[in-house]
Each structure stands twice: as structure tokens, then as C-alpha cells.
C-alpha positions as CSV (number, residue, x, y, z in Angstrom):
1,M,6.4,-4.2,-23.2
2,K,5.9,-5.8,-19.8
3,K,5.6,-3.4,-16.8
4,I,5.9,-4.7,-13.3
5,I,5.6,-2.5,-10.2
6,E,5.7,-3.2,-6.5
7,T,3.8,-0.9,-4.2
8,F,2.7,-0.6,-0.6
9,R,-0.6,0.7,-1.8
10,S,-3.5,-1.7,-1.2
11,I,-5.3,-2.2,-4.5
12,G,-9.1,-2.2,-3.8
13,D,-12.3,-1.7,-5.7
14,F,-11.7,2.1,-6.1
15,E,-8.3,1.7,-7.8
16,L,-9.6,-1.1,-10.0
17,R,-12.6,1.0,-11.2
18,N,-10.1,3.7,-12.2
19,I,-8.2,1.4,-14.6
20,T,-11.2,-0.6,-15.9
21,Q,-12.3,0.3,-19.4
22,D,-14.5,-2.2,-21.2
23,K,-14.4,-0.8,-24.8
24,P,-11.9,1.0,-27.1
25,S,-12.0,4.8,-27.2
26,C,-10.5,8.0,-28.5
27,F,-10.5,10.9,-26.1
28,N,-8.4,14.0,-25.8
29,G,-6.0,12.6,-28.4
30,F,-5.5,9.3,-26.6
31,V,-6.5,6.3,-28.7
32,T,-7.0,3.2,-26.6
33,V,-7.5,0.1,-28.7
34,K,-5.0,-2.4,-27.2
35,K,-6.0,-4.6,-24.3
36,Y,-3.9,-5.1,-21.1
37,R,-4.0,-7.6,-18.3
38,V,-3.3,-6.4,-14.8
39,T,-2.6,-9.0,-12.2
40,I,-2.5,-8.1,-8.5
41,E,-1.0,-10.4,-5.9
42,E,0.2,-9.8,-2.4
43,I,3.9,-10.3,-1.8
44,E,4.3,-12.7,1.1
45,E,7.0,-11.4,3.5
46,P,8.2,-12.6,6.9
47,K,6.3,-11.1,9.9
48,E,9.6,-9.6,11.0
49,V,9.9,-7.5,7.9
50,I,6.4,-6.1,8.3
51,A,7.0,-5.5,12.0
52,G,10.2,-3.6,11.2
53,R,8.3,-1.3,8.9
54,L,5.5,-0.7,11.5
55,Q,8.1,0.0,14.2
56,K,9.8,2.5,11.9
57,L,6.5,4.3,11.2
58,W,5.8,4.3,14.9
59,D,9.2,5.6,15.9
60,E,8.9,8.5,13.3
61,C,5.2,9.2,13.9
62,A,4.4,12.9,14.3
63,N,0.6,12.6,14.1
64,W,-1.4,11.3,17.0
65,H,-4.2,10.3,14.5
66,H,-1.9,7.5,13.4
67,H,-1.3,5.9,16.8
68,V,-4.4,3.7,16.9
69,P,-4.2,2.5,13.3
70,L,-0.5,1.6,13.8
71,K,-1.2,-0.2,17.0
72,N,-4.1,-2.1,15.3
73,A,-1.8,-3.1,12.4
74,A,0.8,-4.3,14.8
75,K,-1.7,-6.3,16.8
76,K,-3.0,-7.9,13.6
77,I,0.4,-9.6,13.1
78,G,1.0,-10.2,16.8
79,Y,3.6,-7.5,17.2
80,E,3.9,-5.1,20.1
81,L,5.2,-1.6,19.3
82,K,8.1,-0.5,21.4
83,N,9.0,3.0,22.9
84,D,6.7,6.0,22.6
85,A,5.3,7.1,19.3
86,G,7.6,9.7,17.6
87,A,10.6,8.8,19.8
88,K,12.9,8.9,16.8
89,R,11.4,11.6,14.6
90,P,13.8,12.8,12.0
């Protein structure tokens, strides 16, 4: 059975180490003898889509610790966040 997921989580070395198993095993009742291939690729999206997500996070931001990281992410794509952070908190 083929399983495909889309996620906003960046898949780095830590995540890959957690799914890497180089030999078959039997542990706690789980027998792992079939091999799987995992392919990770970034989904290319228009800058406007990413900017919209950043703006929404900014508008709803209730934690000042997130201000600089959000500003940096926006700067990275050449977008300037509008309004004050948290201006539209739910």
C-alpha cells in the first residue's frame, strides 16, 4: 500500500534517524522484515502562498518569542509583514 503525506514539518537529520533501520528485527511484538522507501521533496509553491501563511501566523501571534523568527522567514522570501503582531488573534 502506497502512503503519501504532505506536511509543513521540515524533515531533517533528526527525523531521518528516527525512521532509519538498517536490518530486520522483532521487538515488542513488532516484526519488521519488509523494506520501505521514503522520498522527501519540497513542494514548490508561489511566494504569495507562503507570504499569506506567514502573514496569518503574524496576525495571530500571541508569543513575542516568535516575532523575530517570523520576520526573518518573511525577509527570506522578500515579504514585509503588515500590521502589528497579534493584531488579529482569535
